[in-house]
Residue, then its C-alpha position, 0 to 999 in steps of 0.5 A: m500499500g502506497p502512502a499516497q493511497p487512502a485506504v479503509w480499515t475495518a473490523g469484520g469477520d469471526g472465528p479464523t477470519a476475525g480481524i482488521y481488513v485494510f482495503e485500498w481505493d483504485a484510481t477512480r475511488t469506485n473500487a477497492r481492494l483488500v491489502t491486508l488482513i490483520p488477525l485477532p484472537e476475537t471477533p472485533t466489534n469496531c476500530t478507529f485511529g486514536g492517540k495524539e499522533g493518530d497512528p494507533l488503532d483502537i479495536t473493540s471486541d466483545a471482551t477485550l480492547f485492543r491497541i496496535r501501533t500502525a505505520v500510517q496516520g489515521r483520521p479519528t472517527p468524527p463523534g457520534k459516528 
């Protein structure tokens, strides 16, 4: 994934497919392709970028709050979304 390419990070799956899915838009922003799956030991319910620098990804599941450092600076989810 190139640094200039916007990406969508989303929580999804369960069991062996549970994790954070990272998609990259094509040049027209009409299609996206799966770039990577970050596996998790539990089914994720949501994720958002946080922290002062916007590089940790906070992930919730039914039982756990995960935080992973990323190499990108994400935009936090707006309040109320």
